C-alpha positions, -999 to +999 in steps of 0.1 A: +000+000+000+015+033-011+012+062+014+007+097+001+032+121+017+018+152+034+035+184+043+046+182+079+032+207+105+049+200+138+022+194+165-005+191+139-020+156+142+014+139+142+024+159+111-005+146+089-017+176+071-047+157+056-062+153+090-062+190+098-097+204+098-105+235+078-117+253+109-088+243+131-070+271+149-032+268+152-008+284+176+028+294+170+050+275+195+075+303+195+054+334+203+019+318+208+003+338+180-030+321+170-040+317+134-078+316+132-093+307+098-124+328+107-102+359+109-076+353+083-043+372+085-043+410+078-005+412+078-002+388+049-035+399+033-052+365+038-090+369+038-112+355+065-124+319+059-089+307+047-080+273+063-045+268+075-039+243+047-049+269+022-024+296+033+001+306+006+034+288+007+053+319+016+031+326+046+049+328+080+040+338+115+031+375+113+044+381+148+077+363+150+083+353+114+083+316+124+079+289+098+045+272+092+058+239+107+062+256+141+024+259+145+005+235+168-032+227+168-050+247+194-086+236+188-112+229+161-095+197+148-112+166+134-133+145+157-115+117+174-080+131+170-058+149+195-032+176+190+004+169+198+019+195+221+056+203+216+073+222+244+095+252+232+132+248+235+151+269+260+162+292+232+127+296+219+114+303+254+141+330+259+132+346+226+095+347+235+104+363+269+125+389+251+097+396+227+073+401+255+094+426+274+116+444+249+090+469+236+081+481+271+118+483+282+127+505+252+097+527+256+104+532+293+141+542+289+135+566+259+105+582+275+127+590+305+154+604+282+128+625+264+114+639+297+147+644+314+172+655+287+155+662+254+129+688+262+135+720+243+163+705+221+160+720+186+160+687+167+131+672+188+097+671+171+073+682+198+043+666+181+057+631+186+062+607+216+080+574+221+065+542+208+079+506+200+062+493+169+060+459+152+084+440+174+087+403+163+111+374+161+131+369+129+160+346+123+165+339+160+165+375+170+139+401+182+136+431+160+112+461+157+110+498+151+115+524+178+098+558+172+110+588+193+106+626+188+141+627+175+146+595+155+130+564+140+153+533+141+151+496+133+162+478+165+177+443+166+184+424+198+210+396+201+199+359+198+200+339+231+234+324+222+250+358+211+269+381+233+271+417+221+281+432+254+318+436+243+310+456+211+322+492+213+293+517+208+290+527+172+305+496+157+291+492+122+278+460+108+258+450+077+229+427+086+211+407+059+173+405+056+151+390+029+149+424+012+187+431+014+215+440+037+215+472+058+240+490+081+235+489+118+253+505+147+259+489+180+246+504+212+240+495+248+220+508+278+217+493+312+179+492+309+179+474+275+212+456+273+231+456+240+213+461+207+220+473+172+201+501+154+196+512+118+186+548+114+155+555+092+147+591+101+167+616+121+155+642+129+117+636+127+103+668+112+090+648+082+060+638+105+032+661+114+016+637+139+023+606+160-003+586+140+016+594+108+049+583+123+035+551+137+018+541+104+051+547+087+069+525+112+043+498+108+052+496+071+089+491+077+093+455+091+069+438+067+088+455+038+121+446+054+112+409+056+096+407+021+121+392-005+100+408-032+114+441-022+150+431-030+160+453-059+196+447-070+211+480-081+185+501-064+197+525-037+165+532-018+147+499-022+111+492-015+113+498+022+118+535+018+091+537-009+065+520+014+074+543+042+069+573+020+036+560+008+024+554+044+034+589+054+017+605+023-015+585+028-018+595+064-011+631+057-039+630+030-064+615+055-055+643+080-060+670+054-094+655+044-106+653+080-096+689+086-114+701+055-146+682+062-147+697+097-140+731+083-114+735+110-091+756+089-069+750+059-057+716+051-024+705+065+004+711+040+018+679+025+049+666+043+082+674+027+098+646+007+113+621+031+149+627+040+175+607+020+201+612+046+191+581+066+185+560+036+191+522+039+215+510+013+212+476-004+238+449-003+272+458-018+262+495-024+282+523-008+265+557-003+275+586-025+291+616-009+259+636-011+239+608+005+262+597+034+243+579+061+235+601+091+247+590+126+225+564+141+207+565+174+238+560+194+252+592+179+222+614+186+210+599+219+223+617+250 
């Protein structure tokens, strides 16, 4: 008797994909994100009603970027079968703990810096505040975007088996992502531990509101992790374009709302996004007129 091979989903009915019910909800064993067919996946533009088996092959966990075979059945499976629970490894548990605490830690320390040292500094945008956006796990590390009134940076934290504590502040390193390789600078604070940061915007006067800045930040990580955005020979790449689109769309919504309420003239469109903090693709060096600006470690007090 010939058995038909099925794609393996760890924890999903002993790996037999054919026994996975269309209504089954599955949980990522790394970050515990739940995929519910009734809701679909907004991050990957998967419509409600899509079974786990019917997800596109490139789909990954929208929170930690974990592979599909890291999902376990939570409930809603076929009658008479039982889900197999796989305990996370120590490394996976450490990553999940970092993901759960890192946004709050970064927000706390930079809010304190804002309140204590940055008030009245000329390059601080008074319309903005501090917010950690889109933190998730990718390639064994936690990363996300940190928005402050004076910079917006991609933040990467070390993997559980990595020790960055000995790196001098400002050490430069190219880190590869699905969309390309980008330059990061090392930094360390007692409250956060060591991390690496890639400057997206500094200063932050391109943004008229916190909502506009956050929507721009939300567009960064999905673009960073999308291999379709890899454009060999392109200097700006798709990440910057998406950030520009998000900022422009939010500015347009704000202008429309003001006009509808007759609250005064529409907000002027934001200036073209600064190219000074542009992320360069793999193997490309900045031109003299587009030299990267100092990262967060150079502008933070």
